[in-house]
C-alpha positions as CSV (number, residue, x, y, z in Angstrom):
1,X,12.3,4.4,-31.5
2,X,15.6,5.4,-29.5
3,X,14.5,6.8,-26.0
4,X,17.2,8.1,-23.5
5,X,15.6,7.8,-20.1
6,X,17.1,10.3,-17.5
7,X,16.8,10.2,-13.6
8,X,16.5,6.4,-14.0
9,X,15.6,4.4,-10.8
10,X,15.8,0.6,-10.7
11,X,11.9,0.7,-9.8
12,X,11.6,2.5,-13.3
13,X,13.9,0.0,-15.2
14,X,11.4,-2.9,-13.9
15,X,8.4,-1.3,-15.3
16,X,9.6,0.2,-18.4
17,X,11.1,-3.0,-19.3
18,X,8.0,-4.8,-18.9
19,X,5.9,-2.2,-20.4
20,X,8.3,-2.2,-23.4
21,X,7.5,-5.9,-24.6
22,X,4.6,-4.1,-26.5
23,X,6.6,-1.5,-27.9
24,X,10.1,-2.7,-28.5
25,X,11.5,0.7,-28.3
26,X,15.6,0.7,-28.0
27,X,15.6,2.3,-24.1
28,X,19.0,3.5,-22.5
29,X,18.5,4.3,-18.9
30,X,20.5,6.8,-17.5
31,X,20.6,7.2,-13.5
32,X,21.7,10.8,-13.8
33,X,19.2,13.8,-14.4
34,X,18.7,15.7,-17.4
35,X,20.7,19.1,-17.3
36,X,22.7,21.3,-19.4
37,X,25.8,19.2,-18.2
38,X,24.2,15.9,-19.0
39,X,22.0,16.8,-22.3
40,X,24.9,15.8,-24.5
41,X,24.0,12.1,-23.4
42,X,21.1,12.2,-25.5
43,X,22.8,12.8,-28.8
44,X,21.6,10.3,-31.4
45,X,18.3,9.5,-29.3
46,X,15.0,11.1,-31.0
47,X,13.3,11.0,-27.9
48,X,14.1,11.7,-24.1
49,X,12.0,10.6,-21.1
50,X,12.1,12.8,-18.4
51,X,10.9,13.4,-14.7
52,X,9.3,16.1,-12.3
53,X,12.9,17.6,-11.5
54,X,14.9,17.3,-14.8
55,X,15.9,20.7,-16.3
56,X,14.5,21.2,-19.6
57,X,14.8,24.9,-20.2
58,X,15.9,26.6,-23.5
59,X,19.6,25.8,-23.3
60,X,18.6,22.3,-22.4
61,X,16.4,22.0,-25.3
62,X,18.7,23.6,-28.0
63,X,21.4,21.0,-26.9
64,X,18.7,18.3,-27.3
65,X,17.6,19.7,-30.7
66,X,21.3,19.8,-31.8
67,X,21.6,16.4,-30.9
68,X,18.5,15.0,-33.0
69,X,15.9,14.9,-30.3
70,X,12.2,15.3,-31.9
71,X,10.1,14.1,-28.7
72,X,10.2,15.2,-25.0
73,X,8.3,12.6,-23.0
74,X,7.4,13.1,-19.3
75,X,6.4,10.3,-17.1
76,X,4.0,12.5,-15.0
77,X,1.2,14.8,-15.4
78,X,2.9,17.9,-14.6
79,X,5.1,19.8,-17.2
80,X,6.1,23.1,-15.5
81,X,9.9,22.1,-15.7
82,X,9.4,22.0,-19.4
83,X,9.9,25.4,-21.7
84,X,7.1,25.0,-24.1
85,X,7.5,28.2,-26.0
86,X,11.3,27.0,-26.4
87,X,10.0,23.6,-27.4
88,X,7.8,24.6,-30.1
89,X,10.1,27.0,-31.8
90,X,12.9,24.3,-31.9
91,X,10.3,21.8,-33.1
92,X,10.5,19.5,-30.3
93,X,7.1,18.1,-29.4
94,X,6.3,17.0,-25.6
95,X,3.9,14.6,-24.4
96,X,3.0,13.9,-20.9
97,X,1.3,11.0,-18.6
98,X,-2.3,13.0,-18.0
99,X,-3.6,10.3,-15.4
100,X,-1.5,7.6,-14.2
101,X,-3.5,6.6,-10.8
102,X,-5.3,9.6,-9.5
103,X,-6.2,7.3,-6.5
104,X,-2.6,7.1,-5.4
105,X,-1.9,10.7,-4.7
106,X,-5.6,11.2,-3.2
107,X,-4.9,8.2,-0.9
108,X,-1.4,9.6,0.1
109,X,-3.0,13.1,0.8
110,X,-5.3,11.6,3.2
111,X,-2.4,9.3,5.0
112,X,-0.7,12.5,5.5
113,X,-3.9,14.1,7.2
114,X,-4.4,10.9,9.3
115,X,-0.6,10.9,10.5
116,X,-0.7,14.4,11.2
117,X,-3.7,14.4,13.0
118,X,-3.4,11.4,14.9
119,X,0.4,11.4,15.2
120,X,0.9,7.8,14.4
121,X,4.2,8.5,13.4
122,X,5.3,9.9,16.7
123,X,3.0,7.1,18.7
124,X,5.3,4.4,16.8
125,X,8.3,5.3,17.6
126,X,6.9,5.5,21.6
127,X,5.6,2.3,21.3
128,X,9.0,0.6,20.3
129,X,10.7,2.5,23.3
130,X,8.3,1.3,25.5
131,X,6.3,4.5,26.1
132,X,2.8,3.9,25.9
133,X,1.8,7.7,27.3
134,X,-0.9,9.4,25.3
135,X,0.4,12.9,26.2
136,X,0.9,15.1,23.2
137,X,-1.0,12.7,20.6
138,X,-4.3,14.3,21.1
139,X,-6.2,14.4,17.7
140,X,-9.6,15.4,16.2
141,X,-12.3,13.6,14.5
142,X,-12.4,14.1,10.9
143,X,-16.1,13.6,10.5
144,X,-17.7,17.1,10.5
145,X,-14.7,19.0,9.6
146,X,-14.6,21.3,6.2
147,X,-12.0,20.3,3.8
148,X,-10.9,22.8,1.1
149,X,-10.0,21.0,-1.9
150,X,-7.9,23.5,-4.4
151,X,-8.0,21.8,-8.0
152,X,-10.8,19.9,-9.0
153,X,-9.2,17.3,-11.8
154,X,-9.1,13.6,-11.4
155,X,-7.0,13.6,-8.5
156,X,-8.7,16.5,-6.7
157,X,-12.3,15.0,-7.3
158,X,-11.2,11.4,-5.7
159,X,-9.7,12.9,-2.8
160,X,-12.8,15.2,-2.5
161,X,-15.0,11.9,-2.6
162,X,-12.8,10.4,-0.1
163,X,-13.0,12.6,2.8
164,X,-16.7,13.4,2.0
165,X,-17.2,9.7,2.7
166,X,-15.4,10.3,6.2
167,X,-18.3,12.7,6.8
168,X,-16.4,15.5,6.0
169,X,-18.0,19.0,4.6
170,X,-16.0,19.8,1.3
171,X,-15.3,22.9,-0.3
172,X,-13.9,23.2,-3.9
173,X,-12.1,25.7,-5.7
174,X,-11.2,25.5,-9.3
175,X,-12.6,27.8,-12.4
176,X,-12.5,24.8,-14.7
177,X,-14.7,22.2,-12.4
178,X,-16.9,19.8,-14.1
179,X,-20.5,19.8,-14.0
180,X,-20.3,16.3,-12.2
181,X,-17.9,18.4,-9.6
182,X,-20.4,21.0,-9.4
183,X,-23.4,18.7,-8.7
184,X,-21.7,16.7,-5.9
185,X,-19.7,19.5,-4.2
186,X,-19.9,22.9,-3.2
187,X,-17.8,25.1,-5.7
188,X,-16.7,28.3,-4.0
189,X,-14.2,31.3,-4.5
190,X,-10.8,30.8,-3.1
191,X,-11.1,33.4,-0.4
192,X,-13.9,31.3,0.8
193,X,-12.2,28.3,1.2
194,X,-9.4,29.5,2.8
195,X,-11.3,31.4,5.2
196,X,-13.8,28.3,6.2
197,X,-11.6,25.4,5.6
198,X,-10.3,23.1,8.4
199,X,-8.0,21.3,6.3
200,X,-6.5,22.6,2.9
201,X,-5.1,20.2,0.4
202,X,-3.6,21.5,-3.0
203,X,-4.6,19.4,-6.2
204,X,-3.9,21.7,-9.0
205,X,-0.9,22.2,-11.5
206,X,2.0,24.7,-11.1
207,X,1.6,27.7,-13.4
208,X,2.5,31.3,-12.9
209,X,-0.7,31.9,-11.5
210,X,-0.6,29.3,-8.6
211,X,3.4,29.7,-7.8
212,X,3.5,30.8,-3.8
213,X,-0.5,30.4,-4.1
214,X,0.0,29.7,-0.4
215,X,1.8,33.0,0.9
216,X,1.8,34.9,4.0
217,X,-1.3,37.0,2.9
218,X,-3.4,33.9,2.4
219,X,-2.1,32.0,5.7
220,X,-3.2,35.2,7.7
221,X,-6.9,34.6,6.2
222,X,-7.0,31.1,7.2
223,X,-8.6,29.8,10.2
224,X,-6.0,29.7,13.3
225,X,-4.4,25.9,13.4
226,X,-5.5,25.0,9.8
227,X,-3.8,22.0,8.3
228,X,-2.1,22.3,5.0
229,X,-1.4,19.6,2.6
230,X,0.5,19.8,-0.6
231,X,0.6,16.8,-2.6
232,X,0.9,18.4,-6.0
233,X,4.0,21.0,-6.7
234,X,6.4,22.4,-4.1
235,X,6.3,25.8,-5.7
236,X,2.7,26.4,-4.7
237,X,3.8,27.0,-1.2
238,X,5.9,29.7,0.2
239,X,7.9,27.7,2.4
240,X,9.2,30.7,4.6
241,X,6.1,31.7,4.9
242,X,4.6,28.7,6.1
243,X,7.4,28.3,8.7
244,X,6.4,31.8,10.1
245,X,3.1,30.7,10.2
246,X,4.3,27.5,12.3
247,X,5.8,29.6,14.5
248,X,2.9,31.5,15.4
249,X,0.4,28.6,15.1
250,X,-1.7,30.1,12.9
251,X,-0.8,27.1,10.7
252,X,-1.4,24.3,12.6
253,X,-0.1,21.6,11.1
254,X,1.7,20.8,7.6
255,X,2.0,17.9,5.2
256,X,4.2,17.9,2.5
257,X,5.0,15.5,-0.5
258,X,6.5,18.0,-2.3
259,X,9.0,21.1,-1.9
260,X,9.9,24.0,-3.6
261,X,13.5,23.0,-3.6
262,X,13.2,19.5,-3.9
263,X,15.6,19.0,-7.0
264,X,18.6,19.0,-4.7
265,X,17.1,16.5,-2.2
266,X,14.2,14.0,-3.3
267,X,15.0,10.9,-5.1
268,X,18.8,10.3,-3.7
269,X,19.6,9.2,-0.5
270,X,21.6,11.9,1.4
271,X,21.3,9.9,4.8
272,X,25.3,10.2,5.1
273,X,25.4,14.1,4.0
274,X,25.1,17.0,5.3
275,X,21.8,18.7,3.8
276,X,22.7,22.2,3.0
277,X,19.3,23.5,2.7
278,X,18.4,25.4,5.9
279,X,14.8,26.2,5.2
280,X,14.2,22.4,4.7
281,X,16.3,21.7,7.7
282,X,14.2,24.4,9.7
283,X,10.8,22.4,8.5
284,X,12.1,18.9,10.0
285,X,12.3,20.8,13.6
286,X,8.6,21.1,13.8
287,X,6.6,18.3,15.3
288,X,3.6,19.2,13.7
289,X,5.3,18.8,10.0
290,X,5.2,15.7,8.0
291,X,7.3,15.8,4.8
292,X,7.6,12.4,2.2
293,X,9.7,12.5,-0.9
294,X,7.5,13.0,-3.6
295,X,6.3,9.2,-3.0
296,X,2.4,10.3,-3.4
297,X,2.5,8.6,-7.0
298,X,4.6,5.8,-5.8
299,X,2.5,2.4,-6.2
300,X,2.6,-0.5,-8.3
301,X,-0.6,0.7,-10.3
302,X,0.9,3.6,-11.0
303,X,4.0,2.9,-12.1
304,X,2.7,0.5,-14.7
305,X,0.4,3.1,-15.8
306,X,3.2,5.5,-16.2
307,X,5.2,3.4,-18.4
308,X,2.7,2.1,-20.5
309,X,1.4,5.6,-21.0
310,X,4.6,7.0,-21.7
311,X,5.8,4.3,-24.1
312,X,2.2,4.7,-26.0
313,X,3.2,8.1,-26.4
314,X,6.5,7.4,-27.8
315,X,4.8,4.7,-30.2
316,X,1.9,7.5,-31.2
317,X,4.6,9.9,-32.2
318,X,6.7,7.3,-34.4
319,X,4.1,5.5,-36.1
320,X,1.7,8.5,-36.2
321,X,-1.1,6.2,-35.0
322,X,-2.6,6.1,-31.6
323,X,-3.2,8.9,-28.9
324,X,-0.6,11.4,-28.6
325,X,-0.8,13.3,-25.0
326,X,0.6,16.4,-26.3
327,X,1.4,19.4,-24.4
328,X,1.8,22.7,-26.2
329,X,1.4,26.2,-25.3
330,X,-2.3,26.2,-26.7
331,X,-3.5,22.9,-25.5
332,X,-3.3,20.1,-23.4
333,X,-4.6,16.8,-24.2
334,X,-5.7,14.5,-21.7
């Protein structure tokens, strides 16, 4: 099946070409992101593969439909960038990768916590300059601290198990938490979680209900000095509210692998350019803020699983056999 692959990187081509040996699809890799301007490149392709920051709104979908596209495959778990209502009206099916390596993202969340707490990024730079002073590097024991986990899907549950094994008390909020989660952890209301947690880690999808879930009102109700970690979707955190809380000390530290306006920044080398996002640049001025460029998923295992499942979705659609992890306005498979 003809597949137009947008926002392609070298590592994508490596993993997808390797996985395609079992599927034999005709893949064309485009480095540019999918947008209203680049959608014409997909003309004649029955399937289009997109990533987290590609634009898949109604206007783009209409252009894809006119060009013959029948299937959108997301090489990620989230699907908030796709207008599902428009896709259904246009007869374009949408599929995703429900789980590629939940361990990868959960472990990255832990890495952000440990780095922020023990300030190993700052210590690394000091030692390279011959500065072995410990002033300003004071951390705290994770054991005994309360960690609030927002979202108890595969990633959230694995993260909860990791921090529980480190001696943390774990609170989870998720209306859809499984029986296993209820049996192994304390499931509480969101209001209790933000009030009692020393560390809050976000692991839920972006929906209209979770947009700016962490806002000024919520931050004001948190423990003074709370640590906030977001490896989910950037728009779940009101960045301007987080900056104000950082300035007062109410937010003690902030670890982000995602950012609400990351589409113009992440996955590109902008080191020789002047970044125009003043809010993002303000974040970088805080010593207690750590930002990574949406790399939580970026492990060998995850890339392989993403390629296998994405191409498996294309094969299932083309052949009518196998599992298609479809996303519609009525259901989410996987």
